[in-house]
C-alpha positions in Angstrom: 91.1 -22.3 -70.3 87.4 -22.5 -71.2 86.5 -21.0 -74.7 85.3 -17.3 -74.2 82.9 -17.8 -77.1 80.5 -19.9 -74.7 77.5 -17.8 -74.4 76.1 -17.8 -70.9 72.8 -16.0 -70.1 71.6 -14.8 -66.7 67.9 -14.6 -65.9 68.6 -12.5 -62.8 71.6 -10.6 -61.4 73.9 -12.7 -59.2 76.5 -11.4 -56.7 79.3 -9.2 -58.3 82.0 -11.8 -57.5 80.2 -14.5 -59.3 79.4 -12.1 -62.5 82.9 -11.2 -62.6 84.1 -14.8 -62.6 81.6 -15.7 -65.3 82.6 -12.7 -67.4 86.1 -13.6 -67.3 85.7 -17.0 -68.6 82.6 -16.6 -71.0 80.6 -14.3 -73.1 78.1 -13.2 -70.3 74.9 -11.8 -71.2 73.1 -9.9 -68.4 69.3 -9.5 -68.1 67.8 -6.3 -68.8 65.9 -6.4 -65.4 65.4 -8.5 -62.2 62.0 -8.9 -62.9 59.8 -11.9 -63.7 60.7 -13.4 -67.0 58.0 -14.3 -69.6 57.6 -17.7 -71.5 58.4 -16.0 -74.7 61.6 -14.3 -73.0 62.7 -17.6 -71.6 62.3 -19.4 -74.8 64.5 -16.6 -76.5 67.3 -17.3 -74.1 67.2 -20.9 -74.6 67.3 -20.3 -78.4 70.4 -18.0 -78.3 72.6 -19.0 -75.4 74.7 -22.2 -74.8 74.1 -22.0 -71.1 71.4 -20.4 -69.2 71.6 -19.6 -65.5 68.1 -19.5 -64.0 66.7 -19.2 -60.4 63.9 -20.6 -58.4 61.6 -17.6 -59.7 62.0 -18.6 -63.2 59.6 -21.3 -64.3 60.6 -23.4 -67.4 57.8 -25.2 -68.9 57.1 -27.2 -72.3 56.1 -23.6 -73.8 59.4 -22.0 -72.9 61.6 -24.8 -74.6 62.3 -24.2 -78.2 62.0 -27.2 -80.7 65.8 -27.0 -81.3 67.4 -25.1 -78.3 70.9 -23.9 -78.7 71.1 -24.2 -74.9 72.4 -27.5 -73.6 72.9 -26.6 -70.0 70.4 -25.0 -67.6 72.3 -24.1 -64.5 69.7 -23.6 -61.7 70.8 -21.1 -59.0 69.1 -22.7 -56.1 68.3 -26.3 -54.8 64.6 -26.7 -55.8 63.8 -27.5 -59.2 59.9 -27.9 -59.0 59.8 -24.8 -61.2 61.5 -26.8 -64.1 59.8 -29.5 -66.3 62.7 -31.8 -66.1 61.2 -34.5 -68.3 60.6 -31.8 -71.1 64.2 -30.5 -70.6 65.6 -33.9 -70.9 63.6 -34.7 -74.0 65.1 -31.4 -75.6 68.6 -32.5 -74.6 69.2 -29.9 -71.9 71.0 -30.9 -68.7 69.9 -29.4 -65.5 71.9 -28.7 -62.4 71.3 -27.2 -59.1 73.2 -25.8 -56.0 72.5 -28.1 -53.0 74.1 -28.0 -49.6 75.6 -24.5 -49.5 72.4 -22.7 -48.2 71.8 -25.2 -45.4 73.1 -22.8 -42.6 71.4 -19.8 -44.0 67.9 -21.3 -44.4 68.1 -23.0 -41.0 69.0 -19.7 -39.5 66.1 -18.1 -41.1 63.7 -20.7 -40.0 65.0 -20.2 -36.3 64.5 -16.4 -36.9 60.8 -16.9 -38.0 60.3 -19.1 -34.9 61.6 -16.3 -32.5 59.9 -13.5 -34.4 56.4 -15.4 -34.4 56.7 -16.7 -30.8 57.8 -13.3 -29.5 55.4 -11.3 -31.6 58.4 -9.3 -32.8 56.9 -8.2 -36.0 53.8 -6.6 -34.3 56.0 -4.9 -32.0 58.2 -3.4 -34.6 55.1 -2.2 -36.4 53.6 -0.7 -33.4 56.9 1.2 -32.7 57.3 2.5 -36.4 53.8 3.7 -36.5 54.3 5.6 -33.3 51.7 3.5 -31.5 53.9 2.3 -28.6 53.0 4.1 -25.3 55.9 2.8 -23.2 56.5 -0.5 -21.3 53.5 -2.3 -19.6 53.4 -5.6 -18.1 50.5 -6.8 -20.4 51.8 -5.6 -23.8 52.4 -8.3 -26.6 53.0 -11.3 -24.4 54.4 -14.1 -26.3 55.4 -17.7 -25.9 58.8 -19.0 -24.8 60.4 -21.7 -27.1 62.5 -23.1 -24.3 61.3 -26.5 -23.5 58.6 -26.5 -26.4 58.1 -29.4 -29.0 59.3 -28.6 -32.3 57.9 -30.7 -35.3 60.1 -31.2 -38.5 58.4 -32.1 -41.8 61.3 -33.4 -43.9 64.4 -34.2 -42.1 66.9 -33.3 -45.0 69.9 -31.3 -44.4 68.0 -28.1 -43.6 65.4 -29.7 -41.4 68.3 -31.5 -39.6 70.2 -28.2 -39.1 67.0 -26.4 -37.9 66.4 -29.0 -35.4 69.9 -29.1 -34.3 69.9 -25.3 -33.7 66.5 -25.4 -32.1 67.5 -28.2 -29.7 71.1 -27.0 -28.8 70.2 -23.2 -28.8 66.7 -23.1 -27.7 66.4 -26.3 -25.7 63.4 -27.6 -27.6 62.6 -31.1 -27.9 62.5 -32.5 -31.5 59.9 -34.9 -33.4 60.0 -35.2 -36.9 58.1 -36.8 -40.2 60.1 -38.2 -42.9 59.0 -40.5 -45.6 62.6 -41.9 -46.1 65.0 -43.1 -43.5 67.2 -40.5 -42.1 71.0 -41.2 -42.1 72.0 -41.4 -38.2 75.2 -38.9 -39.0 72.5 -36.1 -40.0 71.3 -36.1 -36.4 74.5 -35.8 -34.6 74.5 -33.5 -31.7 70.6 -33.6 -31.1 67.8 -36.2 -30.2 64.8 -36.6 -32.2 61.8 -38.7 -32.2 60.4 -40.1 -35.5 56.7 -40.0 -35.9 55.3 -42.2 -38.5 51.9 -40.4 -38.7 52.0 -36.8 -40.0 48.6 -36.0 -38.3 50.0 -37.2 -35.0 53.1 -35.1 -35.6 50.9 -31.9 -36.2 48.9 -32.5 -33.3 51.5 -33.2 -30.8 53.9 -30.1 -31.2 53.9 -26.5 -30.3 55.8 -25.4 -33.5 55.5 -26.9 -36.9 58.3 -26.4 -39.2 58.4 -27.3 -43.0 61.5 -28.5 -44.9 60.0 -30.9 -47.6 60.1 -30.5 -51.2 57.3 -29.5 -53.3 55.9 -32.5 -55.2 52.3 -33.5 -56.1 52.0 -35.2 -52.9 53.1 -32.4 -50.8 51.0 -29.7 -52.5 48.7 -28.3 -49.8 50.2 -30.9 -47.4 49.1 -28.4 -44.7 45.4 -27.7 -45.4 42.5 -26.6 -43.4 42.0 -30.3 -41.9 45.7 -30.5 -40.5 45.6 -26.8 -39.2 42.5 -27.8 -37.1 44.7 -30.5 -35.6 47.3 -28.2 -34.2 47.1 -26.8 -30.7 45.5 -23.4 -30.6 48.8 -21.9 -29.3 50.6 -23.8 -32.3 52.8 -21.9 -34.8 53.4 -22.8 -38.5 56.8 -22.0 -40.0 57.5 -22.4 -43.8 61.0 -22.1 -45.3 60.4 -24.9 -48.0 57.9 -23.9 -50.8 54.7 -21.8 -50.6 52.4 -24.4 -52.3 53.1 -26.8 -49.4 50.7 -24.7 -47.4 46.9 -24.0 -48.5 47.3 -20.2 -47.8 43.6 -19.4 -48.0 43.1 -22.1 -45.2 45.9 -20.7 -43.2 44.4 -17.2 -43.4 41.0 -18.4 -42.2 42.8 -20.6 -39.3 44.6 -17.4 -38.2 41.6 -15.1 -38.3 39.5 -17.6 -36.3 42.2 -18.4 -33.9 42.6 -22.1 -34.8 46.4 -21.6 -34.6 48.3 -18.6 -32.9 50.5 -17.6 -35.7 52.8 -18.3 -38.7 56.2 -17.2 -40.0 56.5 -17.5 -43.8 59.4 -17.0 -46.2 57.7 -18.5 -49.1 54.4 -18.2 -50.6 52.0 -20.1 -52.8 51.9 -17.4 -55.6 55.0 -15.6 -55.4 55.5 -12.5 -55.4 51.7 -12.1 -54.7 50.6 -12.6 -51.0 47.2 -13.8 -50.0 45.4 -10.9 -48.6 44.3 -12.6 -45.5 47.8 -13.1 -44.4 48.7 -9.5 -45.1 45.9 -8.5 -42.8 46.9 -10.8 -40.0 49.0 -9.1 -37.2 50.2 -12.8 -36.0 51.7 -13.4 -39.4 55.4 -12.9 -39.8 56.1 -12.4 -43.6 59.5 -12.5 -45.2 60.3 -11.9 -48.9 61.9 -15.4 -49.7 65.3 -14.5 -48.2 66.2 -18.1 -46.7 69.6 -18.2 -48.6 70.2 -14.4 -48.4 73.5 -14.1 -46.9 76.3 -13.1 -49.0 78.3 -16.3 -48.0 75.4 -18.4 -49.1 74.6 -16.6 -52.4 78.3 -16.6 -53.2 78.8 -20.3 -52.6 75.7 -21.0 -54.7 77.3 -19.1 -57.5 80.6 -20.9 -57.2 78.5 -24.3 -57.4 77.1 -22.9 -60.7 80.6 -22.2 -62.0 81.7 -25.7 -61.0 78.7 -27.2 -62.9 79.4 -25.2 -66.1 83.1 -26.0 -66.0 82.5 -29.7 -65.6 79.8 -29.9 -68.2 82.1 -27.8 -70.6 84.9 -30.4 -70.1 82.6 -33.2 -71.2 82.2 -34.5 -67.5 79.1 -35.0 -65.6 78.4 -31.9 -63.7 78.6 -32.6 -59.9 75.0 -31.4 -59.2 73.3 -32.7 -62.1 69.6 -33.3 -61.6 68.6 -34.5 -65.0 
């Protein structure tokens, strides 16, 4: 049985079942709050705990890493690690793990949710109803766009992108085009047909809905900018469940206000939790609070992967989801 003396600290509260499992095996140290953690506070955690479980909302840069950290495992509760300075952590002797795969279905479901909400103007309708502004059914009230038979463009045909495409093709009858810098294994696209487009600009210009599923890297920062938004058809919809900085939000706000595109559905934002004021003002923007993995099934499964990574590391084995 793992040593109960191993000090494991959380930066955010996790589902009860995961916290109970951690507490049964380790000296679990809970956060004071679920708010953003300062660089000083993160540095203190890495100085006083054997393992730190962080989230995608907790950046760890060089300033947060002590000269002689006690922590030897940083277990990221999430897939993306763009918020972590991997070279600096590796230089400090800290192993980093993540939780891939288990949130694929949940995030794909939310991408489809955003497509439907944006195309059918569901956010506008609910706001009107709750504000007491709905005067009853009329033939011209909030006409939206049917997704049946429309062209969906996927940027990044990884597991989540492929599952989103599969659900859109089989459930909504959409035709699929995609852009991917690397080859996609044929087994990833079982059950639906998809056309690969080698030029991103051509993809953007040739689809009705553009859904982003690429990682955030220096190359993908502001991948969708004013120029590419202008390539989209006027009825086009932009969906982002990837990472906020993949989209230039200021340019998106201008594009929505001027009618360059018809709408957007966003679950992630460039400067979370701050939201660009132009997006907040736009009726045709559907905005959700980074809840792509927010099902109890997915969040619990993510925690189970964290437990597996810690257990393997403690035994001296390579964690199954090590990224550094």
